[in-house]
Structures are given as structure tokens and as C-alpha cells.
C-alpha positions in Angstrom: -28.7 35.2 -49.9 -27.9 32.5 -52.3 -24.8 31.3 -50.0 -27.2 30.8 -46.9 -27.2 33.9 -45.4 -30.4 35.0 -43.5 -31.7 38.6 -43.7 -30.3 39.4 -40.7 -26.7 38.5 -41.1 -26.9 40.4 -43.9 -27.6 43.3 -42.7 -25.4 43.4 -40.2 -22.8 43.3 -42.6 -24.1 46.2 -44.4 -24.2 48.2 -41.5 -20.7 46.8 -40.7 -20.1 47.9 -44.5 -21.2 51.4 -43.8 -19.4 52.5 -40.4 -16.6 51.1 -42.4 -17.3 53.8 -45.3 -18.1 56.6 -42.6 -15.6 56.1 -39.9 -12.8 54.4 -41.9 -11.2 51.0 -42.1 -9.5 48.2 -44.2 -11.3 45.9 -46.2 -9.3 43.1 -44.4 -11.5 44.8 -40.9 -14.5 44.7 -42.8 -14.2 41.0 -43.1 -13.2 40.2 -39.7 -16.2 42.2 -38.7 -18.5 40.1 -41.3 -16.6 36.9 -40.0 -17.3 37.1 -36.3 -21.1 38.5 -37.1 -21.4 35.2 -39.2 -20.3 32.8 -36.6 -20.9 34.0 -33.6 -24.6 35.7 -34.3 -26.2 33.1 -36.4 -25.0 29.2 -36.2 -27.3 28.5 -39.0 -25.7 30.8 -41.3 -22.4 29.6 -40.5 -23.0 25.7 -40.7 -24.5 26.3 -44.2 -20.9 28.3 -45.8 -18.2 26.9 -43.9 -17.9 24.7 -46.5 -18.2 26.7 -49.6 -14.7 28.5 -51.4 -15.9 31.9 -50.0 -15.8 31.2 -46.2 -12.7 29.5 -47.2 -11.3 32.5 -48.9 -12.6 34.9 -45.7 -10.8 32.4 -43.0 -7.5 31.3 -44.6 -6.8 34.2 -46.8 -8.3 37.5 -44.3 -9.6 36.8 -40.9 -6.4 34.1 -40.3 -3.6 36.2 -41.8 -4.8 39.8 -39.8 -5.4 37.7 -36.8 -2.0 36.7 -36.5 -0.6 40.3 -37.4 -3.1 41.1 -34.6 -2.6 38.7 -31.5 0.4 37.0 -30.8 0.2 32.8 -29.6 -1.1 33.5 -26.3 -3.1 36.4 -27.1 -4.8 34.2 -29.7 -5.1 31.3 -27.5 -7.2 33.6 -25.0 -9.0 34.9 -27.5 -10.1 31.4 -28.3 -10.8 30.6 -24.9 -13.0 33.7 -24.6 -14.6 33.2 -28.0 -15.7 29.5 -27.6 -16.8 31.0 -24.1 -19.6 33.2 -24.8 -20.3 31.5 -28.2 -22.1 29.1 -25.5 -24.3 26.1 -26.0 -27.4 26.5 -28.8 -30.4 24.5 -29.0 -29.2 22.6 -31.7 -26.5 21.4 -30.3 -26.6 18.1 -28.9 -23.0 16.8 -27.8 -22.4 15.0 -30.6 -24.7 12.3 -29.8 -25.6 10.5 -33.0 -27.7 7.3 -32.5 -26.2 5.9 -35.6 -22.5 5.9 -35.0 -22.2 6.3 -31.2 -22.0 2.9 -30.8 -19.3 2.6 -33.6 -17.4 5.2 -31.7 -17.7 4.6 -28.3 -14.9 3.1 -26.0 -14.1 2.2 -22.7 -11.4 2.0 -21.0 -11.2 -0.6 -17.8 -8.6 0.2 -15.4 -7.6 -1.9 -11.6 -10.8 -2.9 -9.8 -13.1 -2.5 -12.6 -12.6 1.1 -12.6 -13.9 2.5 -16.2 -13.9 5.3 -18.3 -17.2 5.6 -20.5 -16.8 8.2 -23.4 -18.7 8.8 -26.2 -16.2 8.9 -28.5 -12.2 8.4 -28.5 -11.5 11.9 -29.8 -10.2 13.6 -26.8 -9.5 17.4 -26.4 -5.7 17.5 -24.5 -4.9 19.6 -21.1 -3.3 22.3 -22.1 -6.1 24.5 -24.3 -8.8 25.3 -21.3 -6.6 25.7 -18.4 -9.1 26.9 -15.8 -12.3 25.3 -17.2 -13.7 28.1 -18.5 -15.6 26.3 -22.0 -16.3 22.8 -20.9 -19.9 22.2 -22.2 -19.4 24.8 -25.3 -16.5 22.2 -26.1 -17.9 19.3 -25.2 -20.7 20.8 -27.1 -18.4 20.2 -30.7 -17.9 16.4 -30.3 -15.6 15.6 -28.1 -15.7 12.9 -26.3 -13.6 14.5 -23.8 -12.3 18.0 -22.4 -9.1 17.1 -20.2 -8.9 20.8 -18.2 -5.4 22.0 -16.4 -3.2 21.8 -15.7 -4.0 22.9 -12.2 -2.1 23.7 -9.5 -3.1 24.5 -5.6 -2.5 28.1 -5.3 -3.0 30.2 -8.4 0.2 31.1 -10.0 1.2 33.3 -13.2 3.6 30.6 -14.8 7.1 31.7 -16.9 7.8 35.8 -17.9 5.7 36.7 -21.5 6.4 36.2 -24.3 6.3 32.2 -23.6 4.3 30.8 -26.8 5.7 31.0 -30.2 3.9 30.1 -33.3 5.8 27.5 -36.2 4.1 28.3 -39.2 6.7 26.4 -41.1 6.4 23.8 -39.0 2.8 23.6 -38.0 4.1 22.8 -34.5 4.2 25.6 -31.6 6.7 26.1 -28.6 4.8 27.2 -25.4 7.0 27.4 -22.1 3.7 28.6 -20.2 5.0 26.8 -17.1 1.9 25.5 -15.4 -0.4 28.9 -15.3 -3.0 28.6 -13.2 -5.8 29.8 -11.3 -5.7 27.7 -8.5 -8.1 24.8 -7.2 -10.7 27.3 -5.7 -11.2 29.0 -9.1 -11.4 25.9 -11.0 -13.7 24.0 -8.2 -16.2 27.2 -9.4 -15.5 26.8 -12.8 -16.2 22.9 -12.8 -19.4 23.1 -10.5 -20.9 25.5 -12.8 -20.2 23.9 -16.0 -21.6 20.4 -14.3 -25.2 22.0 -13.6 -25.2 23.6 -16.8 -24.5 19.7 -18.4 -27.3 18.9 -15.8 -29.4 20.9 -17.4 -28.5 20.3 -21.0 -28.7 16.2 -20.6 -32.4 16.9 -19.3 -33.4 19.5 -22.0 -32.4 16.9 -24.8 -33.4 13.9 -22.4 -29.8 13.2 -23.1 -28.4 9.3 -21.7 -26.2 10.1 -18.8 -22.5 10.5 -19.9 -23.4 11.1 -23.4 -22.9 14.7 -23.0 -19.1 13.9 -22.7 -16.5 13.0 -20.1 -14.4 15.8 -17.7 -10.6 14.8 -17.3 -8.6 17.4 -14.2 -5.2 17.8 -15.1 -3.0 18.3 -12.2 0.1 19.8 -11.2 2.5 21.2 -8.7 3.4 24.9 -7.8 6.2 26.1 -9.1 7.7 26.8 -6.1 5.8 24.3 -3.8 8.5 22.0 -1.6 6.0 19.0 -1.8 4.8 17.4 -4.9 2.9 14.9 -3.2 1.2 17.1 -1.2 -0.1 19.5 -4.3 -0.7 16.4 -6.4 -2.9 15.2 -3.6 -4.7 18.0 -2.5 -5.9 18.2 -6.6 -7.3 14.9 -5.8 -9.1 15.9 -2.8 -10.5 18.8 -4.2 -11.2 18.5 -7.9 -11.2 14.7 -8.4 -14.5 13.9 -7.1 -15.5 16.1 -9.8 -13.7 14.7 -12.4 -14.6 12.1 -14.8 -11.0 11.2 -14.6 -7.5 12.1 -12.8 -4.3 13.4 -14.7 -0.7 13.2 -12.6 1.1 15.7 -15.3 5.0 15.0 -14.4 6.3 15.5 -17.5 5.8 19.6 -18.7 9.2 20.4 -19.2 8.9 24.0 -18.5 8.6 23.4 -14.8 12.1 23.4 -13.1 13.0 19.3 -11.8 9.2 18.3 -12.7 10.5 15.5 -15.2 12.3 14.6 -13.1 9.4 12.8 -10.7 9.9 10.1 -13.7 12.3 8.9 -12.4 11.1 7.9 -9.4 7.4 7.4 -9.5 6.4 5.1 -6.9 5.9 7.0 -3.7 4.0 9.9 -5.5 1.5 7.3 -7.3 1.2 4.8 -4.3 0.1 8.4 -2.6 -2.1 9.9 -5.0 -3.8 5.9 -5.2 -4.6 6.3 -1.5 -6.2 9.6 -1.6 -8.4 8.8 -4.2 -9.4 5.7 -2.8 -10.6 7.8 0.4 -12.6 10.7 -1.7 -13.5 9.5 -5.2 -12.6 5.7 -5.6 -14.4 5.1 -8.8 -12.6 7.6 -10.6 -9.4 6.2 -12.9 -5.8 7.8 -12.5 -3.6 7.9 -15.7 0.0 9.4 -15.5 1.2 11.7 -18.3 4.6 11.2 -19.6 7.0 13.3 -22.2 8.1 11.7 -25.0 12.1 12.1 -24.6 12.0 9.4 -22.4 14.8 6.1 -23.4 14.3 3.0 -23.3 15.3 2.2 -20.1 12.8 4.9 -18.6 10.1 3.6 -20.9 10.5 0.1 -19.4 10.8 1.5 -15.6 7.8 3.4 -15.5 5.9 0.8 -16.9 7.0 -1.7 -14.7 5.7 1.3 -11.7 2.7 1.5 -13.3 1.7 -2.0 -13.5 3.2 -2.7 -10.0 0.5 0.3 -8.8 -2.5 0.9 -8.9 -2.5 3.6 -11.6 -5.3 2.8 -14.3 -3.4 3.9 -16.9 -0.9 6.5 -19.2 -0.9 9.3 -21.4 1.8 9.4 -23.9 2.7 12.0 -24.4 3.6 15.6 -23.5 5.4 18.1 -25.5 9.3 17.9 -26.1 12.1 19.1 -25.7 14.7 17.1 -27.9 13.6 17.6 -31.0 14.0 21.7 -31.3 17.4 22.0 -33.4 15.3 20.0 -36.3 12.8 23.0 -37.1 12.7 25.7 -39.5 10.7 28.7 -37.9 12.5 31.9 -36.7 11.4 30.9 -33.4 12.8 27.5 -33.4 15.6 28.8 -30.9 12.9 29.0 -28.1 13.5 27.0 -25.2 10.0 25.4 -24.2 7.7 22.3 -25.0 7.6 21.2 -28.8 4.1 20.5 -29.6 2.1 19.8 -32.9 3.4 17.9 -36.3 7.3 17.9 -35.4 6.4 15.8 -32.7 4.1 13.2 -34.1 6.7 10.2 -34.7 8.3 10.5 -31.8 5.1 9.8 -29.6 3.3 7.7 -32.0 7.2 5.5 -31.8 6.6 6.1 -27.6 3.1 4.8 -27.7 4.6 1.7 -29.6 7.3 1.4 -27.2 4.4 1.8 -23.7 2.3 -0.5 -25.7 5.2 -3.6 -25.7 4.9 -3.4 -21.9 1.5 -2.2 -20.6 -0.9 -3.6 -23.4 0.0 -7.4 -22.3 -1.1 -6.3 -18.7 -4.4 -4.6 -20.2 -3.2 -1.0 -19.1 -4.9 1.4 -21.2 -3.2 4.1 -23.1 -4.2 7.5 -24.0 -1.8 8.7 -27.4 -1.5 11.9 -27.6 0.9 14.5 -29.8 0.7 15.8 -34.2 -2.9 14.6 -34.7 -4.4 16.9 -36.9 -6.7 14.2 -38.8 -7.8 10.6 -39.3 -4.9 8.8 -40.3 -3.2 10.8 -37.1 -5.3 9.1 -34.8 -5.5 6.1 -36.7 -1.5 5.5 -36.6 -1.8 6.2 -32.3 -4.4 3.9 -32.7 -1.8 1.1 -34.5 0.9 2.0 -32.0 -1.3 1.0 -29.1 -3.5 3.3 -28.2 -7.3 2.5 -27.3 
């Protein structure tokens, strides 16, 4: 009780203990069950104990190692999405809207033709976590300035064969080769519409200023067997663009055959995407997402294409396939895209190189890759992300 537990949670933990004694079960099972009860059923308890040594021991020494033994990388990803989704939004959630800090942390990105993307704060959740727009509302409630869903393909596809997600614990990274697994435009559109309806109700309930609940980005991809990348991306803009705050054209996933080759000749694709955007959602900004493995010549060429197009900005960067030989983990020989701490410096250097060409022209850059804390974020900002 001194730790801040309510009697409700104490009773629940006692019941879990009794069940484990009667029906069997390890100490780890009890700890995991208790952690689930604390974090799911009583948010006030969770907020009260998460800064204590008890919580850190529970999480770091018991729950996390146990989950890693039970769940592989992809299963843990799916579990996390479901946990966030079904945790929902509670009355105490105000979507990170704090009048004392919002003006300091907010940022407005300005694109072509005075298009703007206003973010309540500059901490955004990159695409790849909530691929199918299942948990947008609770993720925004956690305080993100924006949640970017996807990548989303026109038709449903399962992606590459499993296993395809590998933890690199020794390197604080992950290798994945998902391959654009997606529920498709139709299912994601339904999820987006449901999320927007919920956000509208929450905005009214909390008397929030429009936009203070956060922004939603839609990251678009192409079907693996599609003969036309232009058709797939433009279909995505028509279907999902009007429901988004901004649109991302992902041409840099290393797990789709020949996709990164689109970076070699972007102009036809981007011109057509911008044309369709102007038809269906003229005020929505379009960003291109590029990889971190580009050489200086490619960076210069892509920058020139963006400067001379109606694209509004760039996201740097996607996962890397060039640093796999530097890793320590037993899974370092797996093929796929590398993310996490190992790509931090490479990504930051890429931001710096693109900034040299784009910042003088007023093209906004969103920095992604290896950001674990505020110092990492500041490195991206100093390199040119804005």
C-alpha cells in the first residue's frame, strides 16, 4: 500500500498469487501477471510506481527477460500493438497537451505553396510500428507530436517469410525484413476513419484546440508484385491522403526487391504523386523517405529533384543494409534493414549532407534513426533536421 497501489490492485495481485499456489506457476509468472494488472487495470497505480526501484526491478529483471524468452521479435511487436490498442484512452489522458510547454515544443514545417504541417511537439513516431493504423489514438494520447502509420500497400500482402525480425541485444538494434506486410488500403482506411472519429470526440470532451491532439502521417508503399510503382503510390494518395495530416512516399525499404532503385530516378514518380495530391488533398504535405546508404552523388541528385519538384520535404532515414558487418549480435548475419543505435551516426551524417543542399532552399528535413534520448534528438537537429 505504501508503494501507491490501490486496494483493487492489491486484491488482484493477491488473487494472482493464490492462483499460482493452487494451480502452479513460477515466480516469473506471478510477476508478469502482476505487472499486467498494474499497467492495464489501474493507471493511477502505474503512474505512481514506475519511477521506483520496485518498478525497474519488476520490468528490467523479470518481465522483460521473460517476455523475450516467450516471444520472438515479431510476436513482441504484435503484442505491443495489441497492448497499446486495448489499453485505450483514459479520462486522465490529455494527449500531451500542456499549455506551459506546448508553445516551446511545437514546430511548424512549411512546404511548397505555403502548405504547412503544425506539430504540437517535434517527437514523432516513425512508420513501421503501427503498420495498419490499429493504435493511433492511444499512441497520440501518449504524447507523440505525430504518429506515422504504414507502410501501407494497395492490396493486402503478407510480406516476406518468417522469421523476419531479429533482436540485436548486444548492439541495441534490430534487423527486420518484413517486406511491406500490410492489411491494404481498404482495411487501413477503415481504421483511420475510426481513429479520426474517436479523436474528434476526445477533442470535444477535453475542449482541446484543433490539432493539439497530434498529427497522423500515412507512409505509402507498393505491392511487391505490382508492375507499376506510380500506380500504387497514387492509389494510396487518393485513398488515404485526405484522411492524413501528411503523406510519405517510401522509396527506401531495403526489403522490397528493386524498391530502392526508385531513388535513382525519382522525378517521374514524384511529379505524378504531386499531381494526384493536388487533385484530392491539395493542402497536404508530401515527404519522400530515403535510406542512409546513399553516396554523396546520389544525395546531391535526389536533393536537386526535390528542389525542382512540388514535394514539400524529406525524411532521413530508413533502415540500413550497409553496416551489418560491424555488429556483435549472433543475429548480425541476418539479411534485412538495420535500425537502432548502430545506424544513429550514419543517419545523422545523412541528415547533415541533405541539409547542405536542402536547408538553404527552405526544404524541411525530418530526422529518423537511432534516437533513444534527448541528446540523440539534438544531434539530429544540429545536423539540420527541423
